[in-house]
N, C-alpha and C positions, 0 to 999 in steps of 0.2 A: 485220231486227228491227223491232219495233213501237215507235213513239212516239205521243204524244197530240197531237191537233190542238185539241180543245176539251173542256171539262167543263161540263156544265149540271146544276145541282142545285136542287131545289125540295122543301121540306117535310121535309128530313132534319136531325135534331138541331137546332142553333140556326138553321139557314138556312131561312127561310120562303120568300122569293123572292130571287133574286140574278141579275144578268146572267151570261151564260156566261163562263167563264174561257177566253179564246181564247189558245192557245199556239202553234199551228202548228209543233209539234215543238221549240220553244225551251224552255230552262230558265227557271225563274221563282223569284224570291225573294218570299215572302209574309210581310208583317208584320201582326201583330194583337196588340193588348194583351190581357192576361189578361181573359177574359170576353167578348172580341169574337167568339168562336166559330170561330176559324180551324181548330181541330182537327176541326170538323165536316166539313171537306174531307177530311181523312185518314180519318175514320170512314166517310164515304160511299164512298170508294174501297175500303176494307177490306171493307165489306159487299158491294160490287159484285163483288169477286173471291172472297170466301170465304163469302158468304151469312150472315155473322155478324160480330159485333164483340166480340172477346175481353174487353175491359175493361168491356163493358156487361152481360155475362152475369150478373154478380153483382148488378146493379141490379134484377133482376126474378125472381120466383119461377117464372114460366112457363118452359117449355123451348123458347123461341123464339130461342135463340142471340143474344140481345141485341136482337131486332127490336122488342120491346115498348117499349124505350127509344129507338128509332131515329126514329120518326115525330115530327115537330114537332107539339106539342099544339094549336097555333093554326090549323092548316089544317083546313078542313071535312071531315067524314067522307066526303063524296062525291068528294073530291079525292085523287088518288094522290100520295104522295111518290115522288120518282124521282131517279135520276142517269143522265144520258145522256153517253156518251163517244164521241167521234169520233177515229179513229186515222189514222195515216199510210197504213194499208191500209184503205180505206173499206169493204171487204167485212166488216170486223169491227165496224163501228159498231153500237152497241146502246143501248137504254134499259131500265134495270131499275127496275121500279115496285113500290111497296109500298102496298096498300090499307089501309083502316081495320081490316080483320080480320087484318092482318099476313100476308096472302097475297102472294107475290112473283110477278113475271112478267118475262120478257125479250122484247124486241121482235125480237131476232135469234135465229132458231131454226135457222140453217144448220148443216150438219155442220162446216164450216170454223170457225165461231165456237165450237161445242162443243169441237172439238179444241184450239183456242187456249186456252179456259178451263181445260181439263184440264191442258194443258202449263203454264199459269201457276200452277197449284196448288203446284208444287214450286219456284217461284222466290221469291226474296226481293225484294219490291217496296216494303215499308213498314218504316220503323224509327222508333219513338218513343223518347223518352228512357228510358222505363220498360223498354224491351226491350233497352237497350244491353248490359247485362252478364248477360243471361239465360244465354247459353252459357258465359261465362267462369266464373261462380260456381256453375254447375250441378254436381251429382255426376257422377263419371266415366261412370257407366252412362247417364245422361241425355245427356251429350255424345255418346256413341257412337250412341244412338238418333237424336239430332238430325242428326248427320252422315249416318247411314245413310239417313234419310228424304230429305234434300236432295240426296244424290248418287245416289239411285235404288237404294240397297242395302236399302231397307225390306223388299221382297219377298224378297230374298236372305236377310235375317236371319230372316224368318218361315219360310222353307224350312229354314234351318239349325236353328232351334228345333224344327221339326216332326221333322226327322231325328233330332235328339238325343232328343226325347221318345219317338219310335217305337222307337229302339234300346233305350232304358231300359225301355219297356213290354214289349218282347219278352224282354229279359233277365230281368225280374221274372217273366214267365210261365214261362220255362224253370226259373228257380230255385224258384218255388212248386210247379211240377208235379213236380220231382225225378225227371226221366225216367230217370236212371241207376238209381235205386232201383227204379222200376217194372220196368225191363228185368231187373235182377238177380232180382227176385221171379219173373218168368216163366222165367228160365233155371234157377232152382232147381227148378222143376217139371219142366223138360226133363231136367235132370240126374238127378232122382229117378226118373223113369220110363224114360228112354232109356239111362241109364248114362253119358252124356256130354253136354257142352254142344253146342248147335247154333246157330251164329250165321249160317250160310249154308244155302242149300238143299242144297248138296253134303254138308255135315255132317249135316243132318237125314236125307237119303236114306240115307247110310251107316249111321247108327244104326238107322233103321227096318228096313233089310234084315237087319241083324244080329238085331233083335228078332223078326222074323217067320220067321227061318230054321227053327226047330223045326217050323213048320206045313207046310213044303214046298209052298207055294202054286204053285210052278212059274213064277212071274213076279217079276222084280226090280222094285223101286220106283225110278223115275227122274223122277217128277214128283209134285206135290201131288195131281193127279188120280189117280195110281196109289195113293196112300195112301188116298184116299176109297174107291176100288174095293176095296182090301184090307179096309178096315173093314166094308164092306157084306158081303163074302164071309164074314168070320169072326163077324159079329154074331149073337147069339142072342136071340130075342125074349123068352124067359122070364126073362132077367136085366135087363130094362129098368129096373125100379124100383131094383134094386141099383146099376146104373150111374148113375142120376140122383142117388142119395144120395152116391156116391163123387165125382161131378162137383161136387155142392153143397159137400161138405166141402173139396174141393180149391180151389174158388173162395173159400171163407171163408179158407182158409190163405193164398192168393195176396193177397187184398185187405188182410187184416190185416197181412201181412208188409210190404206197401207202406207202410202206416201206421207200423208199427214202425220201418221204415227212415228215416222222417222225424222221429221223436220227438226224437232227440238235437239235431237242428238247430233244431226248434221250441223246445225247452226252453232252448237256448243263446241263441236270438234273444230270447226273452222276458226272460231275465236281463239282456241288454244294454239292452233297451227299459226294463225296470224301473229300471235304474241311471240312465239318462238322464232318465226321467220323474221319478224321485225327486229328482234333483239340481235340476231346474227347479222342482219343486213346493216344495222345501225353502226356496227363497228367494222369498218373496212379492214382493220388490222387483223381481225379474226379470220376473214376470208383469205387474206394474204398468207397468214400462218398455216391455214389448212392446205393451201396450194403449195407451201414450202415443205409440207410433210413428205410429199412424194420425193422431193430432192434429197431431204435428209435420209430417208429410207434407202435411196440409191447410194448415198454416201456411206451408210452402214454397210451395204453390200460390197462396195468397192474396197473398204478397209478390211472387212472380215475376209473377203476372198483374195486379199493380198495383191490387188491390182496396183496399189501404191505400196511399195515394199519398204521404203525408208520411213523414219520417224519425222514426218512433217504433215502439215495440213495441205491437202491437194488444192484447196481454193486460195488460201492466202499465202501459201508457200512458207509459212513460218514453221520453225522447228517445234515439234510437239510429239510427246510420247504417244505411240499409236494406241496403247492401252487406255491412256487418259483421254485421248480424242474419242475413242469408241465409247467409253463410259459417259463422256459428256453428251455425245450424240444420243445415247440411249435415254438419258434423262430428258433431253430436249424432245425427242420423239414421244416419250411418255406423256409430256405436257400437251403436245400437239394432238396426240391421239384422244385426249379428253375433249378437246375442241371438236375433233372429228366425230366423236361419239355424240356430241351435242347436235352437230349437223345431221348425223344419222338419225337421231331421234326426230328431228324436224322432218326429214325425208320419210321416215316411217309413219309419222302422223299424216303426212300428205298422201302416202300410199293407202293407208286405211280409209281416209276420208274419200279418196278417189274411188276406192272399191265400193263404199257405201253409196256414193252418188251414182256410180255405174249401175248398181242393182236397181235403184229407183228410176233411172233413165230407161232401163230396159223394161221395167214395169209399165211406164207411160207409153213407150214405143209399142208394146204389145197391145195396150188399150187402144191406141190410135188406129190400129189395124181393124177394129170392129166395123162391121158394115153399117151399123147404126149412124155413124158419123157422116155417112154419105147422104143421109136424109136431110132435106132442107130445114126441117124444124130443129135439127141438132147442130146446125152450122155454127151458131154462137157458142154452144158448149164446146165444140171442137176447137174453136179459137182460144177459148180459156184453158183447155187442157194443153194445147200447144204452148201457151204462156207458162204453164207450170214446168213443162219440159225445158223451155228456154231458160227459166230461172235456175234449174238444176244444172244445165249445161254451162251457163255463165260461171257458176261457182266452180265447176269442174275445170273450166279453162284457166281460171286463176291459179290452179294447182300446177299448171304446166310451166309457170314462171320459176326459173331457178334464182339463186341468190344474186346472180350477176345480171339479171334481166334489166333492161333499160327503165322499166317502171315496176314499182313494187306491187305486191298483191293488194287488192282494194280493202278498204276498211270493212269490217263485218257488217256495219249498218247499211253499207251501200249494196251489198250482194246478199243480204239476209233473205231467206226464203219466207214468204208470207204464209204462215201456217193457217191463219184465219181465212185467207182467201181460198186455200185448198179445202178447208173444212166447209166453207160456204158452198163450194161445188159439190162436196159429198152430200151435204144437206139438201141441196137442190135436186140432185139425182134421186135421193131417197124419197123426197116429197113427190117428185114426178112419178116414180114407180108406184107410190102409195095412192096417188090421185088416179092413176090408170086402173089400179085394182078397185078403188072406190067407185069408179065409173060403172062398175058392174056389181054394185051393192046388191041389187035384187037377184043376181045370179049367184046363189050360194055355192053351187057346184064349181063355177069358174074361180071364185075366190079361194075355195079349198084347194083346187088344183094348183093355182098359182103359189099359194103359201107352201104347199107340200113340195112342189118342184123346186122352189127357191131354197127351202130348208135342206133337202137331201143333197142338192148341188153344193151348197155351202159346207155341209157336213163332210162330204167326200173331199172337198178341197182342204178342209181342216185336217182330216186324217192323212192326206198326202203330205202336207206341210209338216205335220207332227212326226210322221215316219222319217222324213228327210232330216229333220232336226235331230231325231233320236240316233239315226245312223251316224251323222257327223259328230254328235256329242260322244257317242261310244268310241269313235275313232280318236277324238281328242283325248278322252280319258285313257284309252289304251296307249296312245303314243306317250302321254305324260307319265303313265305308270311304268312303261318300259324304259323311258328316259331316266326316271328317278331310280329304278332298280339298277340300270346299267351304271349310273353315276356312283351309286353306293358300292356296287361290286368292283368297279374300276378303282374307286378310291381306296377300298380295302386292299386290293392287290397291289396298287401303286405304292401305298404307304408301307406295306410289308416289304416290297422290293427296295424302296428308298432307305429303309432302316439297314438292310444288309449292304446295300450299295454305299451308303454314307460311311459305314464302318470300314469298308475297304479303302475308300478315299482318305479317311482320317488316318488309317494305319500307314498308307504309303506317304502321305504328307508328313506325318510325324517322323517316319524313318529318314526323310531327307532334311527335316528341321527339328531335331531332338532338342528338348529343353527350352523351346521357344513358347511364348505365351499365346499361341494360336491353337485352340483345342476344340474338341467336340464339333467338328465340321458336320453339318447336316443339310441334306436336301429336303425341303418341306413343301407340301402342296399349298397353293394359294387359291382362295375362292373369290368369286365376284359377289355382288350384292344379291344375286339370285341363287347363291349357294352352289354354283356350278364351278367345276375346275377351271381355273383361269391361268395357272402358271406354276412354275417351280422357283422357289426362293432358296438362296444359299445363306445359311445361318452358321455362326461360329462364335466361340468364346474368345474374346480378345482382352487380355488382362482382366479376366473374370467378369467381363460385361458381354452380354449377347449383342452381336452386331450382324447387320445384313449388308450385302454389297462388298465383296472382297476388295475391289479396286479403290474403295474409299479409304481404307486403312492399311492395306498391305502394299509392300514395295513391288516393283515389276518382277523381281526375281521370285518373290513369294507367290505372286499371282501365277507366274509361269509354273512354279512347283505344284500349285493347286490344279492347274490345267493338265499337267502331266499326270498327276494322281488320278484325275477323272478319266483320262484316256486309259491308263493301266487298269483301273477298276472296271472300265467298260470291257476291256479285253478279257479280263478274268471272268466277268459276268456273262458276256454275250457271245464270245467267239467259240462256237461249238464245232465248226468244221476245220478251221485252220489253227495250227499251233505255231504260227510264225507272225512276226510283226516287223515293220520297217520304221525306224526312227531316224529322220533326216535332219541333222543339225538342230536338235531340240534343246541344247544347253547353252546357247549363246549368251544369255543374260545371267547364267549361274556363276557364282564365285567358286574357288577351288574346293572349299569344304562341301558345298552342295553337289559339285560334280563327283567328288569321291563317294559321297553317300548315295547318289543316284546310281553310280556304277555298281556299288555293293548291293543296291536294291535289285538291279537287273540280274546280277550273277547269283543272288540269293533267292529272292522271292519268285523270280521268273527263270530259274535255271532249267525248268521243264519246257520253256519256249525256245524256239529258234529265233534269234534276234539279228536283224540286219541293221547295224548301227553305223550311220554315216556322219562324218565330221570333216570340217575344213580347218580345225584348230589343232596345230601340232602338239600343244601342251596337253590337250584333252586326249588326243590320240596316244601319246606316250603314257598318260595316266591309265587309260583303259588297257593299253597293251600290257602294262605291268600287272594290272589287276586280273586279267583273264588268262595269263600264262598258266599252263597246266590245267585249264578248265575246258579244253576242247575247242576253244574259239579259233577261227582262222583270221589272219591279218592280211588285208589287201590294200593296194593303193590305186587311185585313179590317176592316170597320166594323160597328157595330150600330145599328139604329134600331128605334123602337117598331113601325113598320109592317111592316118586312121581316125583323126579327131580324138575324142575321148575313148579311153580303153582301160581295161582292168589289168593292172600289173600283178602278175602272180608271184607268190612267194618263192623263195629259193628252193624249198623242197619240191614244190610243184614243177618248177623249171627243170630240176635235175631228173625228175621222173619222166617229164615230157621228152627230154633229150635222150634218155635211155630207151624209151619206147620207140623213138625214131631210129635209133641205131638197130634195135631189134627188128624193126620192119624195113630197114634199109631205105628209109624215107629221108632224103636230104633237103626237102623243101623247107627253107627257113631254118635249117639246123645250125648253120654257122652263126646266124644272128642270135639264135637262142643261146648258144654257147658264149658268145660275146657278152650278152646281157647277164648271163649267170656269173661270169667271171667278174664283171663290174660290181655286181651286188655283193658277192662274197668278199671281194677285195675291199669294199667299203667297210664291211663288218670287221675284217682283219685290221684295216687301217685304224679304225676307231678303237679296237681293243688294245693295240700295241702303241697307241698315241703317235701314229705316223703323221707327219706334217705334209700337207699338200698346199699348193700355191693358193693364195687368197683369191676368192671369187665373190662377186656381189651375191646377196642372199638368193636371188632367183636362179643362180647358176650353181650354188653349192651342192645341190643334189645331183647335178648332171655331170659327174666326173667320168672321164673316159678310162677304159681299162689300162691304157699305157701309163697315164700319169699316176694312177693308183699303184700300179706295179712298181713304178719308179720310187714312189714315196715309201712303200713297204721295204723295198730293197735297200734304200738309203738308211732306213731306221734299223733294220737288223744288221746292217754292216757296221753301224756305230755301236749298237748295244749288245748284239748277240755274239756268241762264240761258238761256231759250228753250225748255227741255224742258217747262216747265209749260204753255206755250201750245200746243206741238205735241201733247202727250198729251191736253190738254183733258178732264181727268178729270171736272170738274163736268158736262160734257155727257153723259158716260156715266152719271152718277148720276141724271140726270133721267129723261126719258121712256123710253129703252130699258130701263133697269134696273127702272123701274116696271112695264113690260110683262112683264119676266122674272119679277118677283115674283108678280104676280097670275096669270100663266100657270102657275105651278108650285103654286098652292094653290087651294082651292075659292073661286070668285069668280063673280059675275054677269057680269063682263067676260070676253068670249070673244075672246082674241087670235087673229088670223088669221095665216097663214103670212107675209103681207106685213109685218105688224107685227113679227113675230119676226125677219124678215130685216133690218129696219132696226136692230133691237137687235144682231144678230149682226155687222152691218157696223161698228157703233160699237165693239163689243168688240174686233174684229180690228184696227181702226185704232189703238185705244189700246194694246193689247198689242204691236202691231207697232212702236210707238214705242220699246219697250224691247228688242226681239228682233232679233238679226242672223241673216239667212237664210244668210249665207255660212258662218259657223262654228257656227250653230245654238245660240248661247248668249245669255243675257240680260246686258245691261250690268251690271257689278258693281264694287263698291268695291275688290275684290281686283285688278282690272285698272286701277286709278286711275293716271293719268299725272300725276305730281307736277310735272313740268317745265312741261307745258302746262295743268295744272289741268283735266284732262278725265277724265270717267268713261267707260270703254270696254267693248266686248265683248272676247272672248278674242283675236280676230284683229286688232282695232283698226279695222276698217272702219266700225263704228258708234260714234260718240263725241259727247259733249255736254260743254259747259262745266260745271264742278263746283267750287264754291268749297271750298277746303281748310279 
């Protein structure tokens, strides 16, 4: 798994220029006061991995995923902003750049790097304080989506939804087509002409043989081809016009009979739709609430994505805990979503009814294309068929009215389709066809031909409709079976995962909250009324009672602990590529006890991870510093300067190594400044250890002591308390020529210090500092190791000691 060797950032957010953060796979504690820009480090890493910064998106109108607010405004247009990361696996090393047009580029274009970045997309690498409780206070459906995404079930959920939608779509197609009614209409024609129903070829052939028996054709019908041959044999050309009219009237009867068979269902569906529509429209408050839902969901997004960073309501500006506000929003959204589902049901009823009407309108439109309607004797029939279509269309037009339409949908009684009128047309067409056949009563051959022709035509239509229905039914059954099987398998896998995942969450939470009455934290699946996965609920034992909804019973600190436990459990469960995490100011609401146990959790349970822990709180910084000493952690500070903006202040050991490397390479660029900074930092430690007093400064200046005043304070202290130490350290010598060279070498000056001049200064600095530093135990002499018996100030091991007046 991958760890980070170094991070180099330039021109991103508050960082204009900064020395690389050299980690070599070690964890690091980074301190930076508010405004120092330490979160620029987190922003840069987030952009590197996700190509955007979530909390910056709201700062710009452009759709650049936060990149418009990413570039430092003080870098020249021709200069690229960038972050370069070197890994424990050097083949992944890459530099991501952002030019002044917000175009990005990566230096590593290898397939291995691309695969690594894709794999990293599903991993939890960064946690900010504002992200702590996002999962905990999210609605149950959002929790399910979040977990499905990070455990790789996102695509499975997409397939599941597709199967569900496909099954529903096919079911609606079957329902709107009303295939059974169509088949019944065709069988009515078969029965009328053949004297029996024919659902199979065998039944059709038996009826056909009985029908043609009087003609004594000398050949039995055993196939559809035989029927066609028999029709050719008995066909008479002089009766063609009469046959066409009979066929026309028969088709009119068939099509209108299909429509009549659907009328009862259409009228009933419209009545249900009208009832639901009217109930919703009758209460304007419901409509307003549904419209308010979009605003509340946007409010959820604004709070969760930390667009509003402080604890107040962005609408009324009243102070309000963000967690409480989001929890209340979730409950309100939940209520309004039920209203929205009621509206969705009304919309679905309308869509289903519209589909059914559309199918019947298409049937009538196809019928009106018949050439027979152009005949003068059928003009009245044509007008009546157009009337049926008009009635269907009128009902369909009512469905176009939404809930806010100026006029409501009409009462069912006013737009009800007259089934009796349609059946009357069916009966009239059938009677006309029968009368035309009877007009040739004496012509047995003609009558047999007509009945056989109508029967076989209707039978073929029946078979076509039956096959279409069978295909769609098989599709529906298949989709439903696949959906049910996928749900079962997904639920089994998800429950198995949740058991393991909940155990980790519970362990981490308990580690930070030992002995408290919050126990058995579990993530459990929630189903809807259709037994489908609907969400994830958080259950826990609170004073021996099972509760749901952490924010209802737990304090903000405890809810944050739960959010932190979820993140750490996610890291342990899902991070397969990366062995590092970034935690940016995640303990703001924790008290000291929780902070201590959180630190112990990191250094214990997550000692195998590289942790980048950022904080702006001095107390927490000192607490963690003491906890991680001797455990391989690095300590860094973020500082701000006019020239470089935010930058990483390296530790004393790093500065000393950098200075020595510059002397080795005879590189004097910035060497004097490095030596000055090194002297200031070490003298701060010496001043602190020997209780040297420096002049009072306001808090914001206390950390910004110049080397000269620190040297004065140390000299004054050892002059009063020490005996011999003052002469050995010889601080006045250090303040003279070497420090003068250091000062002018680090600022614009006509004096050009050479490497030899700086070497003299460095020698003096090392000699003076070496007076106070023990190489054996690697500690500075300190009053806390004071030997009151011998009146000596000592180092930790006692090998370095000086007389010290009590």
